[in-house]
C-alpha positions as CSV (number, residue, x, y, z in Angstrom):
1,M,-5.2,14.5,54.5
2,S,-3.0,11.6,53.7
3,Q,-2.9,8.3,56.0
4,V,1.1,7.9,54.1
5,D,4.2,9.6,54.3
6,V,7.0,8.4,52.6
7,A,10.4,8.0,53.6
8,I,13.3,7.0,51.5
9,V,16.8,6.8,52.4
10,T,19.8,7.2,50.4
11,Y,23.3,6.7,49.2
12,G,24.1,7.8,45.9
13,G,21.2,6.3,43.6
14,G,20.3,9.6,42.1
15,T,19.8,7.9,38.8
16,D,17.2,5.9,39.8
17,I,15.1,8.4,42.3
18,P,13.4,10.3,39.1
19,A,11.5,6.6,38.2
20,C,10.9,6.1,42.2
21,L,9.4,9.4,42.4
22,E,7.4,8.6,38.9
23,A,6.0,5.8,40.6
24,L,4.8,7.9,43.7
25,R,3.1,10.2,41.9
26,A,0.7,7.5,40.2
27,Q,-0.4,5.7,42.6
28,T,-3.9,5.3,43.5
29,A,-3.8,6.1,47.0
30,P,-2.9,9.7,48.1
31,I,0.3,10.3,49.4
32,G,1.0,13.1,51.8
33,R,5.0,14.0,52.9
34,V,7.6,12.6,50.6
35,L,11.0,13.1,52.6
36,I,14.5,11.8,51.1
37,V,17.0,11.5,53.9
38,D,20.5,11.3,52.2
39,N,23.5,10.0,53.3
40,S,26.1,10.6,49.8
41,L,28.2,12.6,50.0
42,D,27.9,14.6,47.1
43,D,24.9,16.9,45.7
44,S,23.5,14.1,43.0
45,V,20.1,13.7,44.7
46,A,19.9,17.0,46.0
47,S,19.8,18.9,42.3
48,I,17.4,16.2,41.9
49,A,15.0,16.5,44.6
50,A,15.4,20.1,43.8
51,G,13.3,20.1,41.2
52,V,10.5,18.2,42.6
53,D,8.1,18.4,45.3
54,V,9.7,16.3,48.0
55,E,11.4,17.1,51.0
56,Y,15.3,17.0,51.4
57,V,17.6,16.5,53.9
58,H,21.1,15.6,53.7
59,N,23.8,13.9,56.3
60,A,26.9,15.5,56.8
61,T,28.1,12.3,56.6
62,N,26.9,9.0,56.7
63,V,24.7,7.9,59.3
64,G,23.5,4.4,58.0
65,Y,20.1,3.2,57.0
66,A,18.6,2.8,60.2
67,A,19.8,5.8,61.8
68,A,18.3,7.6,58.8
69,M,15.1,6.0,59.1
70,N,14.7,7.5,62.6
71,Q,15.2,10.9,61.0
72,A,12.2,10.1,58.7
73,Y,10.4,8.7,61.3
74,A,10.7,11.7,63.5
75,L,10.2,14.6,60.7
76,T,6.7,12.8,59.6
77,T,3.2,12.4,61.0
78,A,1.4,10.0,59.1
79,P,-0.4,7.1,60.9
80,Y,1.1,4.7,57.8
81,L,5.1,5.3,57.1
82,L,6.1,3.9,53.6
83,S,10.1,2.8,53.4
84,L,11.2,2.7,50.3
85,N,14.4,2.3,48.6
86,A,15.4,4.7,45.5
87,D,15.4,1.8,42.9
88,C,12.0,0.1,43.8
89,E,9.1,1.3,41.4
90,L,5.6,0.9,43.3
91,H,3.2,-0.6,40.8
92,A,0.0,1.6,40.8
93,D,-2.1,0.3,43.3
94,Y,0.7,-1.0,46.0
95,V,-0.4,1.9,48.5
96,R,-3.8,1.4,48.4
97,A,-3.5,-2.5,48.7
98,C,-1.1,-2.2,52.1
99,V,-3.0,0.5,53.4
100,A,-6.3,-1.7,53.4
101,A,-4.1,-4.6,54.6
102,L,-3.7,-2.5,57.7
103,E,-6.4,-1.5,57.9
104,S,-8.1,-4.9,57.8
105,D,-5.6,-6.2,61.0
106,G,-5.0,-3.9,63.6
107,R,-2.4,-6.3,65.3
108,S,0.0,-6.2,62.2
109,A,2.8,-3.6,62.3
110,A,3.9,-3.2,58.7
111,V,3.1,-5.3,55.4
112,T,4.4,-5.8,52.3
113,G,3.7,-6.2,48.6
114,T,5.4,-8.7,46.0
115,L,8.6,-7.5,45.2
116,R,9.9,-8.6,41.9
117,L,13.4,-8.4,40.2
118,P,13.4,-6.8,36.6
119,H,13.7,-10.0,35.2
120,G,9.8,-10.8,36.7
121,A,11.0,-13.4,39.8
122,I,10.6,-12.9,43.0
123,D,12.9,-10.7,44.4
124,S,11.1,-10.6,48.6
125,T,7.7,-11.1,49.6
126,G,9.1,-10.5,53.5
127,I,11.5,-12.0,55.8
128,E,11.9,-15.3,57.2
129,L,14.1,-16.6,59.9
130,T,15.4,-19.9,59.6
131,P,16.3,-21.9,62.8
132,A,20.1,-21.3,62.0
133,R,18.9,-17.5,62.4
134,Q,19.6,-16.6,59.0
135,A,17.5,-13.7,57.8
136,V,16.8,-14.6,54.1
137,D,14.0,-12.9,51.3
138,R,10.9,-14.9,51.5
139,D,10.5,-16.8,47.7
140,R,13.5,-15.0,46.3
141,M,13.7,-15.9,42.7
142,R,10.6,-18.2,42.9
143,A,7.9,-17.8,39.9
144,S,5.2,-17.1,42.8
145,P,4.6,-16.0,46.4
146,S,4.0,-18.9,48.7
147,P,0.3,-19.4,50.3
148,S,1.1,-17.8,53.8
149,S,0.3,-14.5,54.2
150,E,2.7,-14.1,57.1
151,P,6.4,-13.8,57.0
152,F,8.9,-12.8,60.0
153,G,9.1,-9.4,59.2
154,V,9.0,-7.1,55.8
155,S,11.7,-6.0,53.4
156,G,12.7,-2.3,54.3
157,A,12.8,-1.6,50.6
158,A,9.2,-1.2,50.6
159,A,6.9,-1.7,53.4
160,L,4.0,0.2,54.9
161,W,4.1,0.7,58.6
162,R,1.9,1.6,61.1
163,R,3.5,4.4,63.2
164,A,1.3,3.1,66.0
165,A,3.8,-0.2,66.5
166,L,6.6,2.0,65.8
167,D,5.4,4.5,68.4
168,S,5.0,1.4,71.0
169,V,9.2,0.6,70.4
170,G,10.3,4.2,71.4
171,P,11.8,7.5,69.9
172,D,14.5,5.7,67.7
173,P,12.6,2.5,66.4
174,W,15.9,1.3,63.7
175,W,18.4,0.3,65.7
176,A,20.9,2.5,64.8
177,W,24.5,0.9,65.7
178,L,23.2,-1.8,63.0
179,F,24.2,0.9,60.2
180,V,22.3,-1.4,57.3
181,Y,21.7,-5.1,56.9
182,W,20.0,-7.0,58.9
183,D,17.6,-3.5,60.5
184,D,14.1,-4.8,59.0
185,V,14.9,-8.1,60.7
186,E,16.1,-6.7,64.1
187,I,12.8,-4.3,64.6
188,A,10.8,-7.5,63.2
189,W,11.8,-9.1,66.0
190,R,11.2,-6.3,68.6
191,L,8.0,-5.2,67.3
192,R,7.1,-9.3,67.8
193,R,7.8,-9.3,71.3
194,R,5.5,-6.6,71.6
195,G,2.9,-8.9,70.1
196,W,2.4,-7.4,66.4
197,T,2.4,-9.5,63.7
198,F,3.7,-8.7,60.1
199,G,1.4,-9.1,56.6
200,H,2.3,-9.7,53.0
201,T,-0.4,-8.7,50.8
202,P,-0.6,-10.2,46.8
203,A,-2.5,-7.5,45.7
204,A,0.7,-4.6,46.0
205,T,3.4,-5.7,43.3
206,A,6.5,-3.6,42.4
207,T,9.6,-3.8,40.6
208,H,13.4,-3.8,42.6
209,R,16.1,-3.6,40.8
210,R,17.9,-3.9,44.1
211,G,21.0,-2.2,43.7
212,S,22.6,-3.5,47.1
213,D,23.4,-6.5,44.8
214,T,26.4,-4.6,43.8
215,A,28.2,-3.0,46.8
216,D,31.5,-3.9,48.2
217,A,31.9,-7.5,49.0
218,D,34.1,-6.8,52.4
219,F,31.5,-4.5,53.1
220,V,28.7,-6.6,52.9
221,E,30.2,-9.4,54.5
222,A,31.5,-7.8,57.6
223,Q,27.9,-5.7,58.0
224,S,26.2,-9.3,57.7
225,L,28.0,-11.3,60.0
226,R,28.4,-8.3,62.3
227,N,24.7,-7.6,62.4
228,R,23.3,-11.4,62.8
229,L,25.7,-11.6,65.9
230,A,24.5,-8.5,67.6
231,T,20.9,-9.1,66.5
232,V,20.3,-12.7,67.4
233,S,22.7,-11.4,70.6
234,R,19.9,-8.8,71.6
235,H,17.0,-11.2,71.6
236,E,18.3,-14.7,71.8
237,G,20.9,-13.9,74.2
238,L,24.5,-16.1,74.2
239,R,21.9,-19.2,74.3
240,G,20.8,-18.6,70.9
241,L,24.5,-18.1,69.4
242,V,25.1,-21.3,70.9
243,A,22.4,-23.6,69.8
244,P,23.3,-26.3,67.5
245,R,22.7,-24.8,64.0
246,P,23.1,-21.2,64.5
247,L,26.6,-22.3,66.3
248,A,27.6,-24.0,62.8
249,L,26.4,-21.0,61.0
250,N,28.7,-19.2,62.8
251,L,31.6,-21.3,62.8
252,A,31.0,-21.8,59.1
253,T,31.1,-18.2,58.5
254,V,33.7,-16.9,60.1
255,A,35.7,-19.7,58.6
256,R,35.1,-19.0,55.4
257,L,35.2,-15.1,56.2
258,A,38.4,-15.5,57.6
259,L,39.8,-17.7,54.5
260,R,38.4,-15.4,51.6
261,H,37.7,-12.1,53.4
262,P,39.7,-11.3,56.1
263,A,39.5,-7.7,55.8
264,A,35.7,-7.9,56.3
265,L,36.1,-9.9,59.6
266,R,37.9,-8.1,61.3
267,R,35.8,-5.3,59.9
268,A,32.7,-7.1,62.0
269,N,34.7,-7.9,65.2
270,P,32.5,-10.6,66.4
271,V,33.5,-10.0,70.1
272,V,32.0,-6.9,70.2
273,A,29.1,-7.7,68.1
274,V,28.1,-9.9,70.5
275,R,29.0,-8.4,73.2
276,T,26.8,-4.6,71.9
277,G,23.9,-7.2,71.5
278,L,23.9,-8.7,75.1
279,E,24.2,-5.0,76.2
280,E,21.0,-4.0,74.6
281,R,19.5,-7.3,75.5
282,T,19.9,-6.3,79.2
283,R,18.3,-2.8,78.5
284,D,15.6,-4.4,76.7
285,M,14.6,-6.4,79.9
286,S,14.5,-3.5,82.0
287,L,11.8,-2.0,80.2
288,G,8.7,-4.2,81.1
289,P,7.3,-7.6,80.5
290,A,7.2,-7.6,76.8
291,F,10.7,-8.5,77.1
């Protein structure tokens, strides 16, 4: 029985699926179930999935990335779950190298390899959280990865998760309220608070086309601000939001959106985002000493 199941959450992206699946079939480590959770409103992905050996779930509405990952988590059973973007092509030893990394460190909740953009520069070797509480892809646009093997968290584009770690944070590991963006930061923060760590293994490499870079600017700006405010509120409370560097970033972001993307600022609804994060923080604190 394979140790690895795969979850591919899609919203459109039908043109990317064949190459993504072909790269999965070429892996040197055995792959178990491959599950596509489709949030799109058309059947372009369904027609592709019908012709290959994958399981397909179509949501009637776009429930967001985080909720779709929870669906995939609930429907799979292997000890490791690979979250994979449709626009990511794994090189042949990616899964094998990531499994080896997790098996060598029982504290690690998830690992990622070196993801490179099509022109060769690094896309991500994990996620870092700056003192201003801004999330950034580690080593982005560099030629070589940093020597540190432990990022704050891992990008969901191609991360191998330990199911036991996901189990430790409850039946819905991903915070579905975040919809998309910051979901990987928030789950990393929550897992770290339970004692888990994260890793980068240079032996695993992949090419990431990063289709999200072409998403609607207002949507990206709104989701990024609302989810950052909610995540920081959940994990550090109001004190985290008003610390000098986070406060400066938040004020600058709100001012920039008010001038250039007023619709995004309205959609972000910062007051609701902070309140939601604080409500989750209260719930988290009731769960015990890990929080």
